[in-house]
N, C-alpha and C positions, 0 to 999 in steps of 0.2 A: 527534476522534476519541470524544469524549466518548458521541457517539447512538451509534454502534454496537456491535454483542453478540457479545463477548468468551466468549459462552460454550461454542461448538462448537470445539474443540482442531483445529489445520491440521495433516495428516498429509502431510509432506514425504517425496518419497521419498528413499533413501538416499545420503547424499553432499550434498543440495540442500536441508539444512535450512537455515535463515535467522530471524535475530534478528526483532523485532518491530519492531522499532524503524527494520531498518534497510528493510523493508516500509514502515512510515508516511512516512518519509524519502521511497522511491521514488513510495508515492501523491502524496506532494503535490510532485512534482517535476514528474510527470506531467499532475496535476490544471493545474497550473503553466501551463505547455508547450499542453495543449492549449487554456485559456481563451485565452494569446495567440496561438494560431495561429485561435482563432474570430474574433477582434473585424475590425470591418470597413473 
């Protein structure tokens, strides 16, 4: 995540706020699942 630009703050709907760590963890999990799915 070092190359991502975090200058723009995310605006969550009230009651749906999520920590940056949770978002990063979810993105990593999705990426791993996607890459596993794409293997021949």
